[in-house]
Every structure is written in structure tokens, then in C-alpha cells.
Z-matrix of the N, CA and C atoms (Angstrom, degrees):
N
C 1 1.454
C 2 1.513 1 109.33
N 3 1.299 2 116.39 1 143.27
C 4 1.451 3 124.59 2 173.88
C 5 1.519 4 106.60 3 -108.65
N 6 1.314 5 117.50 4 134.95
C 7 1.475 6 120.53 5 178.62
C 8 1.517 7 108.97 6 -131.42
N 9 1.309 8 114.35 7 143.15
C 10 1.445 9 121.85 8 170.15
C 11 1.500 10 105.42 9 -142.64
N 12 1.321 11 120.61 10 169.56
C 13 1.466 12 122.31 11 -177.08
C 14 1.549 13 110.91 12 -51.18
N 15 1.327 14 116.14 13 115.66
C 16 1.463 15 120.27 14 177.04
C 17 1.495 16 115.39 15 85.19
N 18 1.316 17 119.64 16 -6.20
C 19 1.458 18 121.52 17 -175.42
C 20 1.514 19 110.43 18 -134.40
N 21 1.335 20 115.39 19 139.12
C 22 1.464 21 120.19 20 169.26
C 23 1.523 22 104.95 21 -129.05
N 24 1.335 23 115.99 22 132.20
C 25 1.454 24 120.86 23 -170.61
C 26 1.526 25 110.84 24 -125.22
N 27 1.339 26 117.06 25 118.46
C 28 1.491 27 118.35 26 -178.71
C 29 1.524 28 111.73 27 -77.53
N 30 1.302 29 116.34 28 157.14
C 31 1.469 30 121.50 29 174.34
C 32 1.534 31 109.96 30 -112.21
N 33 1.301 32 118.39 31 176.02
C 34 1.493 33 122.64 32 179.51
C 35 1.497 34 112.56 33 54.31
N 36 1.307 35 117.71 34 61.06
C 37 1.448 36 123.45 35 -174.97
C 38 1.504 37 111.15 36 -102.01
N 39 1.306 38 116.27 37 136.08
C 40 1.458 39 122.01 38 174.14
C 41 1.513 40 109.56 39 -113.17
N 42 1.321 41 117.16 40 145.37
C 43 1.459 42 121.52 41 177.85
C 44 1.516 43 106.99 42 -108.84
N 45 1.344 44 119.18 43 141.61
C 46 1.458 45 126.09 44 -15.79
C 47 1.534 46 109.94 45 -79.49
N 48 1.327 47 114.91 46 171.40
C 49 1.439 48 119.25 47 177.31
C 50 1.537 49 109.24 48 157.73
N 51 1.333 50 117.07 49 176.26
C 52 1.455 51 119.41 50 -177.56
C 53 1.525 52 114.74 51 -65.82
N 54 1.352 53 116.38 52 -35.09
C 55 1.481 54 118.46 53 178.59
C 56 1.516 55 109.05 54 -71.71
N 57 1.292 56 119.73 55 -33.98
C 58 1.474 57 121.13 56 177.51
C 59 1.546 58 110.11 57 -65.78
N 60 1.324 59 115.26 58 -43.67
C 61 1.463 60 119.08 59 177.76
C 62 1.540 61 109.65 60 -61.68
N 63 1.351 62 116.57 61 -39.33
C 64 1.453 63 122.01 62 178.10
C 65 1.520 64 109.95 63 -62.25
N 66 1.338 65 116.05 64 -42.40
C 67 1.478 66 120.70 65 178.89
C 68 1.534 67 110.19 66 -59.06
N 69 1.306 68 116.46 67 -45.50
C 70 1.496 69 119.29 68 -179.36
C 71 1.516 70 110.66 69 -65.99
N 72 1.350 71 116.99 70 -39.85
C 73 1.467 72 117.68 71 176.48
C 74 1.513 73 112.25 72 -65.78
N 75 1.361 74 117.58 73 -35.08
C 76 1.473 75 121.18 74 177.19
C 77 1.533 76 109.82 75 -61.82
N 78 1.332 77 117.33 76 -44.42
C 79 1.471 78 120.28 77 -179.32
C 80 1.533 79 108.79 78 -65.60
N 81 1.323 80 117.43 79 -38.31
C 82 1.462 81 121.01 80 175.67
C 83 1.517 82 111.54 81 -60.17
N 84 1.330 83 116.35 82 -43.07
C 85 1.480 84 119.58 83 178.02
C 86 1.530 85 110.70 84 -66.65
N 87 1.290 86 117.03 85 -38.23
C 88 1.489 87 121.01 86 175.65
C 89 1.534 88 108.86 87 -60.80
N 90 1.307 89 117.47 88 -46.15
C 91 1.469 90 122.62 89 178.41
C 92 1.539 91 110.29 90 -55.24
N 93 1.336 92 115.22 91 -48.27
C 94 1.492 93 118.26 92 178.60
C 95 1.512 94 111.34 93 -62.35
N 96 1.324 95 117.34 94 -42.60
C 97 1.453 96 119.69 95 -179.07
C 98 1.528 97 111.76 96 -64.12
N 99 1.345 98 115.69 97 -42.68
C 100 1.478 99 120.03 98 -178.73
C 101 1.499 100 112.67 99 -69.60
N 102 1.336 101 119.05 100 -20.00
C 103 1.453 102 120.81 101 178.72
C 104 1.517 103 110.04 102 -60.87
N 105 1.317 104 117.55 103 -29.83
C 106 1.497 105 120.97 104 179.09
C 107 1.523 106 111.82 105 -79.46
N 108 1.327 107 118.08 106 -10.03
C 109 1.472 108 121.05 107 -176.46
C 110 1.526 109 113.08 108 -108.75
N 111 1.299 110 118.74 109 -22.39
C 112 1.460 111 121.75 110 -169.02
C 113 1.537 112 111.83 111 -61.89
N 114 1.320 113 117.41 112 -35.04
C 115 1.472 114 118.23 113 -173.83
C 116 1.535 115 113.99 114 -99.49
N 117 1.327 116 117.56 115 13.16
C 118 1.450 117 120.21 116 173.88
C 119 1.515 118 111.83 117 -61.95
N 120 1.328 119 117.97 118 145.89
C 121 1.477 120 120.92 119 177.42
C 122 1.548 121 111.62 120 -73.14
N 123 1.300 122 116.70 121 -21.66
C 124 1.458 123 121.67 122 -179.96
C 125 1.529 124 110.16 123 -84.19
N 126 1.323 125 115.47 124 153.28
C 127 1.481 126 118.17 125 175.47
C 128 1.505 127 111.37 126 -65.13
N 129 1.332 128 117.78 127 132.63
C 130 1.471 129 123.38 128 177.16
C 131 1.516 130 108.13 129 -123.04
N 132 1.325 131 116.31 130 129.60
C 133 1.473 132 123.21 131 176.91
C 134 1.519 133 107.87 132 -122.22
N 135 1.324 134 114.96 133 127.06
C 136 1.462 135 119.77 134 178.46
C 137 1.545 136 104.74 135 -117.00
N 138 1.298 137 117.95 136 108.12
C 139 1.479 138 120.49 137 -171.92
C 140 1.518 139 109.19 138 -122.62
N 141 1.330 140 113.12 139 146.18
C 142 1.464 141 117.42 140 173.11
C 143 1.526 142 112.16 141 164.91
N 144 1.322 143 113.01 142 -175.29
C 145 1.432 144 124.18 143 175.69
C 146 1.503 145 107.53 144 -86.99
N 147 1.322 146 117.56 145 99.70
C 148 1.460 147 123.04 146 -176.57
C 149 1.550 148 111.69 147 -84.66
N 150 1.347 149 115.83 148 -13.91
C 151 1.476 150 121.45 149 -174.97
C 152 1.534 151 110.93 150 52.48
N 153 1.336 152 115.35 151 46.00
C 154 1.458 153 123.08 152 177.51
C 155 1.535 154 106.38 153 -136.77
N 156 1.332 155 115.11 154 131.20
C 157 1.448 156 121.90 155 170.99
C 158 1.558 157 105.40 156 -106.28
N 159 1.326 158 116.74 157 100.17
C 160 1.463 159 120.42 158 -170.81
C 161 1.523 160 116.01 159 -63.81
N 162 1.330 161 118.24 160 -33.43
C 163 1.469 162 120.67 161 -174.41
C 164 1.522 163 109.12 162 -140.50
N 165 1.336 164 115.41 163 169.20
C 166 1.459 165 121.40 164 174.12
C 167 1.529 166 112.72 165 -57.06
N 168 1.332 167 115.63 166 -32.74
C 169 1.442 168 120.67 167 -179.46
C 170 1.559 169 111.86 168 -65.50
N 171 1.340 170 115.86 169 -18.51
C 172 1.444 171 121.07 170 -174.47
C 173 1.538 172 113.22 171 -94.12
N 174 1.318 173 116.95 172 12.41
C 175 1.444 174 119.71 173 -178.75
C 176 1.544 175 111.17 174 -150.71
N 177 1.317 176 114.77 175 133.67
C 178 1.484 177 119.92 176 173.54
C 179 1.499 178 107.65 177 -70.27
N 180 1.282 179 116.91 178 132.98
C 181 1.489 180 124.12 179 179.07
C 182 1.535 181 111.26 180 53.82
N 183 1.327 182 118.33 181 65.50
C 184 1.468 183 120.76 182 -176.23
C 185 1.526 184 113.16 183 -56.69
N 186 1.310 185 118.39 184 -29.95
C 187 1.488 186 120.27 185 178.57
C 188 1.516 187 113.13 186 -59.19
N 189 1.299 188 116.59 187 -25.84
C 190 1.482 189 120.37 188 179.11
C 191 1.535 190 113.92 189 -81.54
N 192 1.344 191 116.10 190 -9.33
C 193 1.471 192 121.34 191 -174.59
C 194 1.507 193 113.55 192 -111.92
N 195 1.311 194 118.55 193 3.00
C 196 1.483 195 122.35 194 -174.08
C 197 1.523 196 111.73 195 -55.18
N 198 1.304 197 120.50 196 -34.47
C 199 1.451 198 123.40 197 -175.13
C 200 1.559 199 111.92 198 -96.88
N 201 1.297 200 118.36 199 3.08
C 202 1.450 201 121.46 200 -177.45
C 203 1.524 202 110.09 201 -86.38
N 204 1.330 203 117.41 202 143.92
C 205 1.437 204 121.68 203 180.00
C 206 1.522 205 114.52 204 -60.74
N 207 1.327 206 118.16 205 -26.60
C 208 1.454 207 122.88 206 178.12
C 209 1.522 208 111.91 207 -69.57
N 210 1.324 209 116.45 208 -21.32
C 211 1.440 210 121.81 209 -172.86
C 212 1.516 211 113.23 210 -123.68
N 213 1.318 212 115.88 211 4.50
C 214 1.470 213 123.00 212 -179.37
C 215 1.542 214 110.72 213 -58.76
N 216 1.308 215 118.69 214 143.76
C 217 1.469 216 122.23 215 179.14
C 218 1.498 217 112.92 216 -53.90
N 219 1.368 218 117.76 217 -37.44
C 220 1.458 219 120.43 218 -178.68
C 221 1.516 220 110.80 219 -67.36
N 222 1.313 221 116.92 220 -36.42
C 223 1.474 222 121.14 221 -177.33
C 224 1.558 223 108.29 222 -73.22
N 225 1.332 224 116.83 223 -42.62
C 226 1.464 225 120.18 224 177.97
C 227 1.516 226 109.60 225 -63.10
N 228 1.329 227 118.15 226 -38.88
C 229 1.483 228 120.79 227 178.10
C 230 1.517 229 110.73 228 -65.24
N 231 1.342 230 116.01 229 -38.68
C 232 1.505 231 118.01 230 179.47
C 233 1.543 232 110.32 231 -65.92
N 234 1.326 233 116.19 232 -38.00
C 235 1.457 234 119.70 233 177.12
C 236 1.547 235 109.63 234 -65.94
N 237 1.314 236 116.06 235 -41.19
C 238 1.464 237 122.78 236 178.10
C 239 1.516 238 110.13 237 -58.99
N 240 1.346 239 118.45 238 -37.97
C 241 1.471 240 120.96 239 176.63
C 242 1.508 241 112.27 240 -60.72
N 243 1.328 242 117.62 241 -34.72
C 244 1.457 243 120.56 242 175.98
C 245 1.549 244 110.23 243 -62.96
N 246 1.332 245 115.06 244 -45.47
C 247 1.443 246 119.58 245 177.73
C 248 1.533 247 112.18 246 -64.21
N 249 1.341 248 115.23 247 -40.09
C 250 1.468 249 119.62 248 179.37
C 251 1.533 250 110.43 249 -66.77
N 252 1.313 251 116.36 250 -24.78
C 253 1.465 252 121.51 251 177.94
C 254 1.527 253 110.13 252 -69.12
N 255 1.354 254 116.51 253 -17.90
C 256 1.461 255 120.30 254 177.40
C 257 1.517 256 112.89 255 121.92
N 258 1.308 257 119.50 256 0.31
C 259 1.444 258 123.33 257 176.97
C 260 1.512 259 111.85 258 -77.34
N 261 1.300 260 117.94 259 144.15
C 262 1.476 261 123.77 260 178.81
C 263 1.513 262 108.51 261 -108.39
N 264 1.329 263 115.29 262 131.11
C 265 1.455 264 121.63 263 172.73
C 266 1.533 265 105.46 264 -80.73
N 267 1.350 266 116.15 265 107.29
C 268 1.484 267 121.43 266 -170.58
C 269 1.518 268 112.09 267 -58.87
N 270 1.313 269 118.57 268 -46.40
C 271 1.469 270 120.18 269 -175.78
C 272 1.539 271 109.55 270 -65.81
N 273 1.345 272 117.31 271 -47.31
C 274 1.467 273 119.70 272 178.95
C 275 1.495 274 112.79 273 -64.98
N 276 1.335 275 116.97 274 -33.00
C 277 1.477 276 121.72 275 179.18
C 278 1.529 277 110.90 276 -60.46
N 279 1.347 278 117.48 277 -42.48
C 280 1.425 279 120.60 278 -178.05
C 281 1.523 280 113.52 279 -91.77
N 282 1.291 281 116.32 280 -18.94
C 283 1.501 282 122.35 281 -177.55
C 284 1.529 283 109.12 282 -132.64
N 285 1.338 284 118.99 283 65.61
C 286 1.455 285 120.76 284 -170.75
C 287 1.519 286 114.47 285 -65.29
N 288 1.317 287 119.59 286 -24.54
C 289 1.468 288 119.71 287 -173.86
C 290 1.550 289 113.05 288 -122.62
N 291 1.375 290 116.10 289 9.88
C 292 1.470 291 118.35 290 -177.79
C 293 1.518 292 111.46 291 -91.38
N 294 1.293 293 114.81 292 146.48
C 295 1.471 294 121.78 293 171.79
C 296 1.509 295 106.51 294 -80.53
N 297 1.325 296 116.85 295 112.88
C 298 1.441 297 121.96 296 -178.99
C 299 1.515 298 108.28 297 -134.93
N 300 1.305 299 118.69 298 125.57
C 301 1.454 300 122.81 299 179.05
C 302 1.521 301 111.11 300 -116.37
N 303 1.351 302 116.11 301 156.14
C 304 1.446 303 122.53 302 178.78
C 305 1.518 304 112.72 303 -123.23
N 306 1.330 305 116.82 304 -7.21
C 307 1.446 306 123.07 305 -174.52
C 308 1.521 307 110.24 306 -144.47
N 309 1.337 308 116.84 307 137.04
C 310 1.460 309 122.90 308 176.32
C 311 1.507 310 107.97 309 -137.86
N 312 1.356 311 117.73 310 128.66
C 313 1.471 312 120.96 311 176.43
C 314 1.524 313 108.77 312 -60.94
N 315 1.332 314 116.85 313 162.50
C 316 1.444 315 121.92 314 -177.42
C 317 1.512 316 113.35 315 -82.87
N 318 1.319 317 119.10 316 -17.58
C 319 1.453 318 118.51 317 -173.54
C 320 1.535 319 114.17 318 -98.28
N 321 1.312 320 115.19 319 162.06
C 322 1.463 321 125.54 320 174.59
C 323 1.568 322 112.88 321 57.51
N 324 1.330 323 116.31 322 29.54
C 325 1.460 324 119.54 323 175.92
C 326 1.526 325 113.01 324 62.14
N 327 1.321 326 116.57 325 34.08
C 328 1.471 327 120.26 326 -177.29
C 329 1.534 328 112.11 327 -56.00
N 330 1.326 329 116.69 328 -43.90
C 331 1.479 330 117.38 329 179.67
C 332 1.492 331 112.23 330 -67.22
N 333 1.328 332 117.97 331 -44.89
C 334 1.448 333 122.85 332 179.34
C 335 1.518 334 111.64 333 -60.85
N 336 1.307 335 117.76 334 -33.68
C 337 1.488 336 122.41 335 178.96
C 338 1.548 337 110.61 336 -88.72
N 339 1.323 338 118.66 337 -4.31
C 340 1.439 339 123.70 338 -173.48
C 341 1.536 340 112.76 339 56.39
N 342 1.322 341 113.72 340 41.07
C 343 1.477 342 120.98 341 176.70
C 344 1.514 343 107.13 342 -94.85
N 345 1.311 344 116.67 343 77.25
C 346 1.468 345 121.58 344 -172.20
C 347 1.485 346 115.29 345 -117.93
N 348 1.306 347 113.51 346 -170.31
C 349 1.447 348 125.28 347 179.58
C 350 1.530 349 109.58 348 -136.15
N 351 1.296 350 117.54 349 149.06
C 352 1.478 351 119.74 350 170.77
C 353 1.516 352 106.02 351 -109.43
N 354 1.333 353 115.72 352 101.05
C 355 1.461 354 121.53 353 -178.42
C 356 1.529 355 113.09 354 -122.35
N 357 1.325 356 117.07 355 -3.53
C 358 1.450 357 121.67 356 178.80
C 359 1.542 358 107.00 357 -106.66
N 360 1.331 359 115.34 358 130.01
C 361 1.459 360 120.43 359 -169.29
C 362 1.507 361 112.49 360 -135.50
N 363 1.320 362 115.74 361 147.96
C 364 1.442 363 125.05 362 166.68
C 365 1.533 364 108.69 363 -108.94
N 366 1.292 365 116.94 364 116.64
C 367 1.488 366 120.64 365 174.77
C 368 1.531 367 108.07 366 -103.66
N 369 1.313 368 116.24 367 132.94
C 370 1.473 369 121.33 368 -175.10
C 371 1.527 370 109.30 369 -122.18
N 372 1.339 371 116.59 370 142.65
C 373 1.432 372 120.59 371 170.22
C 374 1.528 373 108.17 372 -80.84
N 375 1.333 374 117.17 373 179.57
C 376 1.471 375 121.26 374 -178.01
C 377 1.500 376 115.85 375 -55.49
N 378 1.349 377 119.87 376 -51.74
C 379 1.484 378 119.68 377 178.42
C 380 1.529 379 112.81 378 -60.97
N 381 1.298 380 120.10 379 -35.43
C 382 1.464 381 121.52 380 176.37
C 383 1.511 382 110.74 381 -69.71
N 384 1.331 383 117.40 382 -41.17
C 385 1.468 384 121.43 383 178.66
C 386 1.517 385 110.38 384 -60.28
N 387 1.341 386 116.90 385 -41.55
C 388 1.463 387 122.57 386 -180.00
C 389 1.532 388 110.63 387 -60.57
N 390 1.291 389 118.01 388 -27.53
C 391 1.495 390 121.95 389 -178.98
C 392 1.511 391 113.12 390 -96.54
N 393 1.335 392 118.61 391 -6.01
C 394 1.472 393 122.06 392 -176.12
C 395 1.521 394 110.51 393 -65.53
N 396 1.306 395 117.07 394 121.55
C 397 1.469 396 121.81 395 177.53
C 398 1.522 397 114.07 396 -114.21
N 399 1.347 398 117.11 397 -31.07
C 400 1.427 399 121.38 398 179.53
C 401 1.511 400 111.50 399 -146.59
N 402 1.334 401 115.98 400 152.06
C 403 1.467 402 121.56 401 173.49
C 404 1.529 403 106.29 402 -152.61
N 405 1.325 404 116.82 403 135.77
C 406 1.442 405 120.59 404 -179.04
C 407 1.516 406 111.52 405 -161.41
N 408 1.324 407 115.22 406 176.14
C 409 1.452 408 122.78 407 173.95
C 410 1.532 409 106.13 408 -121.15
N 411 1.310 410 116.33 409 130.16
C 412 1.463 411 121.67 410 177.94
C 413 1.531 412 106.74 411 -92.26
N 414 1.315 413 118.22 412 98.46
C 415 1.469 414 122.12 413 -176.18
C 416 1.536 415 112.31 414 -78.70
N 417 1.302 416 119.86 415 -13.68
C 418 1.476 417 120.60 416 -176.47
C 419 1.543 418 113.22 417 -54.40
N 420 1.341 419 117.58 418 -50.05
C 421 1.458 420 117.02 419 -179.19
C 422 1.536 421 114.72 420 -59.94
N 423 1.340 422 116.73 421 -27.69
C 424 1.460 423 119.16 422 -179.54
C 425 1.536 424 110.57 423 -69.07
N 426 1.318 425 119.14 424 -21.10
C 427 1.459 426 123.08 425 179.29
C 428 1.545 427 113.12 426 -83.50
N 429 1.296 428 116.83 427 -10.51
C 430 1.452 429 121.62 428 -178.33
C 431 1.552 430 109.99 429 -72.61
N 432 1.343 431 115.72 430 154.73
C 433 1.432 432 121.90 431 176.54
C 434 1.525 433 111.44 432 -67.16
N 435 1.315 434 118.16 433 139.39
C 436 1.475 435 124.61 434 177.08
C 437 1.518 436 111.69 435 54.64
N 438 1.315 437 116.47 436 47.60
C 439 1.463 438 121.74 437 -178.69
C 440 1.524 439 110.62 438 -107.33
N 441 1.302 440 115.83 439 176.28
C 442 1.448 441 121.47 440 176.88
C 443 1.526 442 110.02 441 -69.74
N 444 1.340 443 114.55 442 156.81
C 445 1.470 444 119.60 443 173.18
C 446 1.518 445 112.48 444 -80.03
N 447 1.319 446 116.67 445 -4.61
C 448 1.487 447 123.10 446 173.89
C 449 1.528 448 109.26 447 -102.38
N 450 1.312 449 114.99 448 151.66
C 451 1.461 450 121.65 449 173.31
C 452 1.537 451 106.76 450 -109.49
N 453 1.316 452 117.97 451 149.37
C 454 1.471 453 120.42 452 179.22
C 455 1.544 454 111.20 453 -66.16
N 456 1.289 455 113.50 454 129.67
C 457 1.486 456 121.69 455 171.99
C 458 1.528 457 105.58 456 -98.74
N 459 1.316 458 118.42 457 139.54
C 460 1.442 459 118.75 458 178.10
C 461 1.542 460 109.69 459 -141.85
N 462 1.307 461 112.70 460 156.77
C 463 1.464 462 119.81 461 176.02
C 464 1.548 463 106.99 462 -132.86
N 465 1.309 464 114.39 463 161.34
C 466 1.462 465 120.44 464 174.32
C 467 1.522 466 107.79 465 -128.94
N 468 1.326 467 114.27 466 128.78
C 469 1.463 468 119.40 467 178.88
C 470 1.533 469 107.11 468 -114.21
N 471 1.350 470 116.60 469 139.50
C 472 1.443 471 121.20 470 176.04
C 473 1.517 472 108.75 471 -63.94
N 474 1.299 473 115.65 472 146.62
C 475 1.463 474 120.40 473 -179.37
C 476 1.534 475 112.39 474 -62.59
N 477 1.304 476 114.26 475 -36.79
C 478 1.500 477 119.18 476 179.29
C 479 1.509 478 108.08 477 -130.47
N 480 1.304 479 114.25 478 160.52
C 481 1.452 480 120.48 479 177.34
C 482 1.516 481 110.46 480 -60.40
N 483 1.333 482 120.03 481 138.47
C 484 1.462 483 119.73 482 177.09
C 485 1.514 484 110.44 483 -61.23
N 486 1.304 485 117.24 484 143.46
C 487 1.462 486 120.65 485 177.95
C 488 1.511 487 110.51 486 -79.47
N 489 1.335 488 113.15 487 143.94
C 490 1.448 489 118.04 488 176.66
C 491 1.508 490 109.83 489 -82.00
N 492 1.296 491 114.81 490 136.86
C 493 1.472 492 119.36 491 179.58
C 494 1.514 493 109.76 492 -77.33
N 495 1.328 494 114.91 493 139.61
C 496 1.466 495 120.80 494 173.75
C 497 1.497 496 108.86 495 -88.20
N 498 1.275 497 116.82 496 137.55
C 499 1.426 498 112.53 497 -177.65
C 500 1.450 499 113.74 498 -158.21
């Protein structure tokens, strides 16, 4: 289980079923919670393992994942509602067409074959997006012995808002 203030998130979810329904309710609660943060004047970053692969570009061999809860149409639609609320997916914003993964299973050489998933996300409100300068995944730690199946995702925000040019 993953927990954060106000949220508990189950893992190993199959669709359909009670855990899948719980997952969708959790994303709905997150959507409601983030509604209070999206319009803040300060930069807001909401980062974590969302267990959602938003698009075909975010998963190796998408045809193999069609029935998985991480790739189910309902889950992708719930993630899309977060973006429609005004949140920016930092990695996709800066790398709209690149194959980038954040997670690789331990078996069958998934990491070595780059057969991964992008399930870890940074969502940014407008002020944070305006400061976004870099976003990437550091795959080096994933290659280490006895390491996590996730690789660190990172972003860089400018210290101050970029100045507008006069012209």
C-alpha cells in the first residue's frame, strides 16, 4: 500500500474488481484535492507513482497491456481529467514524442531490453510549468544490483519566472 496525507493507494490491481473501483475513486479524490491547488500563484508540484500509463508511448508493447488496470481506458481517462483540470505532465511537456520509461519489471531482462513503463509522474500547475526547464529519468540507479524497479524521475524549475522580452 502507498499512503500520503488523505490518500491510501492499493497496488496489484486487476480490472474489473473492487480494487480497480477503489483505484478510480482514489484518482477522483485526488482530482478533487488538486482542484484547490491548481490556481495557486505559487508553483505546485504533485509527484509520485501514479500507476498510470497515459498513452501508448508510455508502455513497451502496449498491445500486451490493454487489459491491465494501469492501462485501462477508465484509468487513462481519469489521468486525462487531471490534465484537463490544468495540470501539466512535466516529462511529456518537454519530451512530447520520446519513449521514456520510469519502471521496468525484474524478469526477462526488461531493463536491459528497455521494455518499460512510464508510471511515475510530475504534475505541475501553471506557475510551476512556467519555471520548468528540464525533466528526465535517471536510469543509472535502475542498473545497480538489488535496486528498485523504478528509476528516479527529476525536474528542474528556474528559481524565478523567466523575464518577458520587450520588443
